[in-house]
MARVO-350744 format. One record per residue: residue in three letters; residue number from 1; x, y, z of N, C-alpha, C in turn. Coordinates in Angstrom, 3 decimals, always signed. Layout:
! MARVO-350744
NODE; res; n; n_east; n_north; n_up; ca_east; ca_north; ca_up; c_east; c_north; c_up
NODE; ALA; NUM; X; Y; Z; X; Y; Z; X; Y; Z
...
***
This chain:
! MARVO-350744
NODE; res; n; n_east; n_north; n_up; ca_east; ca_north; ca_up; c_east; c_north; c_up
NODE; MET; 1; +16.649; -22.896; -1.271; +16.732; -21.522; -0.545; +17.038; -20.721; -2.091
NODE; GLY; 2; +16.291; -19.176; -2.606; +16.298; -18.208; -3.530; +17.067; -17.541; -3.728
NODE; LEU; 3; +17.418; -16.342; -4.784; +17.558; -15.338; -4.881; +17.648; -14.091; -4.109
NODE; PRO; 4; +18.090; -13.663; -3.429; +17.973; -13.041; -2.001; +17.179; -11.748; -2.868
NODE; ARG; 5; +16.027; -10.913; -2.190; +15.210; -10.309; -2.786; +15.254; -8.711; -2.099
NODE; GLY; 6; +15.246; -8.038; -2.576; +15.035; -6.262; -1.567; +13.484; -6.711; -1.489
NODE; PRO; 7; +13.372; -5.082; -0.647; +12.425; -5.321; +0.061; +10.809; -4.414; -1.027
NODE; ASP; 8; +9.779; -5.351; -0.120; +8.746; -5.087; -1.542; +8.616; -3.133; -1.296
NODE; VAL; 9; +8.846; -2.927; -0.100; +8.252; -1.769; +0.101; +9.443; -0.424; +0.809
NODE; ILE; 10; +9.789; +0.459; -0.060; +10.452; +1.613; +0.568; +9.910; +2.488; +1.001
NODE; VAL; 11; +10.169; +3.430; +2.283; +9.563; +4.804; +3.162; +10.345; +5.478; +3.433
NODE; GLY; 12; +10.251; +6.444; +2.654; +11.262; +7.933; +3.213; +10.178; +8.695; +3.826
NODE; HIS; 13; +10.706; +8.957; +5.129; +10.357; +10.061; +5.926; +10.975; +11.042; +5.542
NODE; ASN; 14; +10.406; +12.459; +5.911; +10.916; +13.681; +5.949; +11.426; +14.126; +4.364
NODE; THR; 15; +10.744; +13.746; +3.225; +12.373; +13.512; +2.393; +11.875; +15.382; +1.756
NODE; GLY; 16; +11.750; +16.281; +2.257; +11.706; +17.109; +2.102; +11.128; +17.788; +0.630
NODE; TYR; 17; +10.273; +17.113; -0.100; +9.293; +16.863; -1.949; +7.679; +16.838; -0.783
NODE; GLY; 18; +7.182; +18.366; -0.427; +6.394; +18.898; -0.028; +6.015; +18.480; +0.889
NODE; ASP; 19; +4.481; +18.848; +1.487; +3.902; +18.225; +2.863; +3.605; +16.920; +3.087
NODE; SER; 20; +3.785; +15.982; +2.388; +3.895; +14.641; +2.421; +5.095; +13.970; +4.183
NODE; GLU; 21; +4.021; +13.454; +5.069; +5.532; +12.859; +5.994; +6.150; +12.002; +5.547
NODE; LEU; 22; +5.239; +11.043; +4.860; +5.803; +10.034; +4.541; +5.130; +9.291; +3.035
NODE; VAL; 23; +6.657; +8.520; +2.185; +6.508; +8.095; +1.003; +7.272; +6.498; +0.941
NODE; ALA; 24; +5.885; +6.294; +0.183; +6.107; +4.628; -0.382; +6.634; +4.238; -1.148
NODE; TYR; 25; +7.321; +3.791; -1.407; +7.369; +2.818; -3.172; +7.615; +1.792; -2.773
NODE; GLY; 26; +7.047; +0.954; -3.553; +6.339; -0.555; -4.035; +6.730; -1.536; -4.782
NODE; ARG; 27; +7.094; -2.325; -4.434; +7.562; -3.404; -5.738; +5.794; -3.430; -6.761
NODE; THR; 28; +4.864; -3.720; -5.675; +3.518; -3.512; -6.034; +2.427; -3.083; -5.282
NODE; GLY; 29; +1.586; -2.532; -6.038; +0.330; -2.510; -5.468; -0.029; -3.047; -4.237
NODE; GLN; 30; -0.404; -3.948; -4.234; -0.388; -5.343; -3.264; +0.650; -4.612; -2.081
NODE; ALA; 31; +1.932; -4.796; -2.416; +2.876; -3.817; -0.914; +2.206; -2.855; -0.276
NODE; LEU; 32; +1.702; -1.998; -1.360; +1.555; -0.830; -0.270; +0.774; -1.296; -0.040
NODE; GLU; 33; -0.557; -1.337; -0.611; -2.014; -2.238; -0.148; -1.343; -2.340; +1.885
NODE; ARG; 34; -0.645; -3.616; +1.673; -0.242; -4.602; +2.811; +0.642; -3.024; +3.827
NODE; LEU; 35; +0.991; -2.456; +3.267; +1.599; -1.645; +4.660; +0.694; -0.441; +4.668
NODE; ALA; 36; -0.148; -0.301; +4.317; -0.981; +1.079; +4.934; -1.630; +0.410; +5.673
NODE; ALA; 37; -2.615; -0.918; +5.535; -3.531; -2.119; +6.524; -2.079; -1.936; +7.855
NODE; THR; 38; -1.312; -2.037; +7.733; -0.157; -2.065; +9.042; -0.515; -1.183; +10.416
NODE; LEU; 39; -0.271; +0.065; +8.790; +0.017; +1.406; +9.373; -1.319; +1.710; +9.574
NODE; GLY; 40; -2.269; +0.595; +9.869; -3.906; +1.274; +9.891; -4.510; +2.522; +9.031
NODE; THR; 41; -4.017; +2.417; +7.732; -4.753; +3.018; +7.181; -5.303; +2.911; +5.430
NODE; ASP; 42; -6.073; +3.672; +4.907; -6.042; +3.779; +3.268; -5.386; +4.252; +2.643
NODE; TRP; 43; -4.411; +3.929; +1.655; -4.197; +4.585; +0.269; -4.030; +4.138; -0.796
NODE; SER; 44; -5.948; +2.998; -0.798; -5.957; +2.928; -2.109; -6.341; +4.092; -3.560
NODE; ASP; 45; -6.533; +5.224; -3.348; -6.635; +6.348; -3.937; -6.036; +7.035; -4.148
NODE; ALA; 46; -4.574; +6.714; -3.547; -3.441; +7.315; -4.079; -2.064; +6.122; -4.819
NODE; ILE; 47; -1.962; +5.619; -4.993; -1.273; +4.331; -5.195; -1.802; +4.527; -6.592
NODE; CYS; 48; -0.595; +4.994; -7.458; -0.322; +5.130; -8.511; +1.199; +4.388; -9.484
NODE; GLU; 49; +1.149; +4.838; -10.666; +2.305; +3.932; -11.063; +3.429; +5.467; -11.227
NODE; PRO; 50; +4.453; +4.774; -11.308; +5.935; +6.104; -11.113; +5.302; +6.925; -12.105
NODE; GLU; 51; +6.001; +7.898; -12.337; +5.812; +8.806; -13.470; +6.764; +8.558; -14.636
NODE; SER; 52; +7.574; +7.731; -14.412; +8.449; +7.149; -15.846; +7.871; +6.147; -15.854
NODE; HIS; 53; +6.847; +5.673; -15.749; +6.417; +5.062; -16.712; +5.175; +5.261; -17.911
NODE; HIS; 54; +4.978; +6.214; -17.518; +4.203; +7.018; -18.496; +4.646; +7.783; -19.306
NODE; GLU; 55; +6.352; +8.010; -18.761; +7.337; +8.916; -20.051; +7.780; +7.143; -20.680
NODE; GLU; 56; +7.030; +7.110; -22.329; +7.542; +6.630; -23.312; +8.187; +6.912; -24.078
NODE; GLY; 57; +8.463; +7.031; -24.815; +9.649; +7.411; -25.869; +10.717; +8.422; -26.233
***
């Protein structure tokens, strides 16, 4: 048995940030794509890296 791992995707509902009903944070883009497929939707145009990954320096 390996080390315990956290969830691949964390989903927030009604987070108070804008008009989004759901906010999903994934370990990988593939994890988010699997969640979208499970929910019967396509988020491929909305999946991006977290803003903190762009703020280097």
